[in-house]
N, C-alpha and C positions, 0 to 999 in steps of 0.2 A: 504494499499500500504506499501511497504518497500522502503524507500527513503534514499539515501545517500546525505548529503548536506554539502558543505564546506563553510567556513566562518560563521559558526553557532553561534559563540560566541558574536557577536555584529552586530549592524546595520541592513541591509536588511536581512542578514542570520539569525540573531537571531529572528527578527519579523516573518520570514517565518517558522522557525522551530516551534515556539510557535503556530502559526496560524494553520499550517498543522496538528500538533499533536492533536489539538482539534477535528479533524474530524476522529480520530481513526487511523491515519497514524502512522507507526513506523519510527521514524527519527533517522538515524545514524548521529549524529551531530558532524561533524569534524571541529576542530580549534586548534590553539595553546593553547587557554584557552576555551574549550567548555562549554556550559551551563551545570548546574548541572542535575544529573539524575532525571527525573520525569516520570509520566505516558506517555508512547510512546516516551520518548526522551532518547536516549542511547548516552552519551557522548563519543567521541573518541578524545583523545589528540594526535594531529598529525600535523607535519609541512609539507605542501604540496610541499615544495622545496626539501624535503629529500625523495628520492625514497625508501630507506630502511624502513623508517617509514610507508610509504603508503603500502608497501608490507606486513609489519607486521599486519596492519589492515585488508588487504585483507585476509591473512591466517586466522586470527581470525574469520572473517565472513564466510569464506569458511568452517572452521571446524564446525561452528554452522549451516551449511547447509542453509545459508541465500541466498535467491534469491532477486534481486532488481527489483522494478518496474520502478524506475526513479533514475537518478543522476542529482543533481542541483548544478551547479558550481556558487557560489556567491563570494568566497574569492577574496579579492583584496585590494591593498594599493594605496595611493594617496599621491603625493607630488608635489607641484609646484616648478619648477626650470627652469633653461635655459640650452640649449644644449652646450653652450660654457664653462660653469663653473661646471656643475653638477659633484659630486663625483662619481668615478667609482663604488664604493660599492652600492651607492644609485641607480644608473642606472641599475646595475646587479640585485639588489633586486627586483625592479619593474618589470623587465622582468621575473624574476624567478616566482614571485607570480602571476602577472596578466596574463601571457601568458603560460609559461612552466608548471606552476602548474596545470592549467586546462587540458593541454594536458596529463601530467603524470596521473592525477586522472582518466580521462576517458579511458586511455589505460590499466591501471592496473586493474580497477574495471569492465571493460566491460564484462569479462567472467561471471560475476555475474548477469548481466542484463537479465531479462526474454525476451522472444521473443516478438517483437513489443513494447519493452520498450522505454522510453523517456530519452533523454539527453538534459538538459536545460543548456544554457550557458549565464551568465550575462555579457553583453558587456557594452555599454554606448551610450547615445544619440549622443555623439561626434564622434563615430566610423565611420559613413559614411560621416562625414563632413570634411572640410579642417581644419587643426589644427590652433590653436591660439597660440601666444607666451606664454611662461612660463607655459603652460599646456601641452607642446609638448611631453614629455616622457610618461606621462600618456596616452595621446591621441595616441601615436604610439602603445603602448601595447594593447590598446582596438581596434584599427584598425586592428591590426594583429590578435587579438582574434576573431574579426568579420569574417576575411578571413578563419581562421582556422575552425570556426563554419560551414561556407559554404562548405568547403572541406570535413569535417567530415559528413555533411548532405548528400553530394553526396555518399560518401563511405558506411557509415552505412545505408543509404536509400537502397542500393542494397541488404542489409541483412534483410530489413524490419523494421529497427528501425527509430524512429522520432528524429531529432535534431532541437531544437528550440532556437533561439536567442532572448533574451530579452534586450532591450535597455532602461534603466531608465534614466531619467533626474535627477535633484537635489532632494534628499531626506533628511529629518532631521536625519542624522546619524553621528557618529564620523568621518567617512571618509569625509563628506561634511564639517564638522565643522573645519577639519584640514587645510582647504585651506587658512584661514586667518593667522594662525601662520606660516605656511611654506612660504607664500608670504612675511610675515614680515621679516622672517629669511633671505630670498633671498635679500630683499631690503637692509638689514643692511650689508650683507656680499659681495654683487656683486660689482665687479669693473666697470661694464658696465651699469647696469640697475636699479640702486637704485630707483630713482624717478619714473621711468616708471612702475617699479614693483608695487609701492604703488598705482599709478593711475589705473593700470590694475586691482588690487584687488577691488578697489572701483567700477570700471565698471562692473566687474563680479557679484558683489553683486546686482547692479542695474539690470543687464540683467537677472540674474537667478530668481529673485523674491523669493517668499516664498517657502522654501523646502516643499515637500509633506510628509505626514505621511507614514512611511515604511509599515504600514498595508495594504495600497493601493497596494503596489507591492505584498505583500503576497497574497492578494485576487486574483490578476491576475495569479499568479503562480498556485494557487489551481484550477482556472478555466482552465488553460492550461492542467493540469494533468488530468481533467475530459473529455477533448475533445478527441474524437476518431480520428479526423483528424485535428490537430492543424495547424495553420499557421506557415510559416517558421520563421518569425520575428514579434515581438510585441514591440511597442514603448509605453513608459508611461511617463507622465508628461514631455513632450518635451518642449524645449525652442524655441519659434518661432523666437526670435531675432538672435540666432545662426544659425538657418536654413536659414533665409533671407540673413545673411552675406555670407553664403557658396554658395549662388546662384550667387554672383558677380564674375566676372573674377578674376583669382588669383592676378594679379598685382593690380587690384582695391582693393582687400581685404587688401593687404599690404599697400596701400595708406590710406585706412580708418582707419586701426589700427594705423599707424603713426600720423594721425590727431587726433585720440582720445587720444593718449598717449603723445601728444606734450607738 
């Protein structure tokens, strides 16, 4: 298979790139700092927030008569912050990468996708749940991405294409590891939520448990690519605590969070 994969330079994207390439798949590995060129891995240095850069990669592939069997959207960034104090630049960046980046990639490269090809969109386990404090902007981008995936599933499905949403929980990646320093930064700088931010970070570590091996995610992606009729949504390594909290009435969720962060 010929596969375009974003976020290939680290975390889940890197693990998936390496894993899929072992099966003889040709991976066009897109990232700001893509992996080095190896057998079946073709690095593509590109910023998915820049339409002109994506179009340049498209033109390069088109000139090489490349046809894609799948597009896998993994690129994403994470930062814990609060809605009342988040810097505008950080807010826009998270929206650009986590949501608009995927929309751009799929729109620009769709003409290269073979008939009945697959578009995989990496959302998050939190996407269908109610948001928690300090994880709100990331959550908003992933919930919007989930809605986008369903809308694209409807439209691309009319043309015979498969759109699959993958909702991973916590995995041992740089993105997951960034939660502690970003929460510490907010705790030190916030006028409103200093102590509560620290307590929330401890609670999240307790709730999340041990992050999973990124290879498990890569194995799931490989299975999805092989399926003739994949499911619409796959969830992997979900956090049961978050799911249970989301089952409560919304006002009760607020009360529980207040109690836990008191």
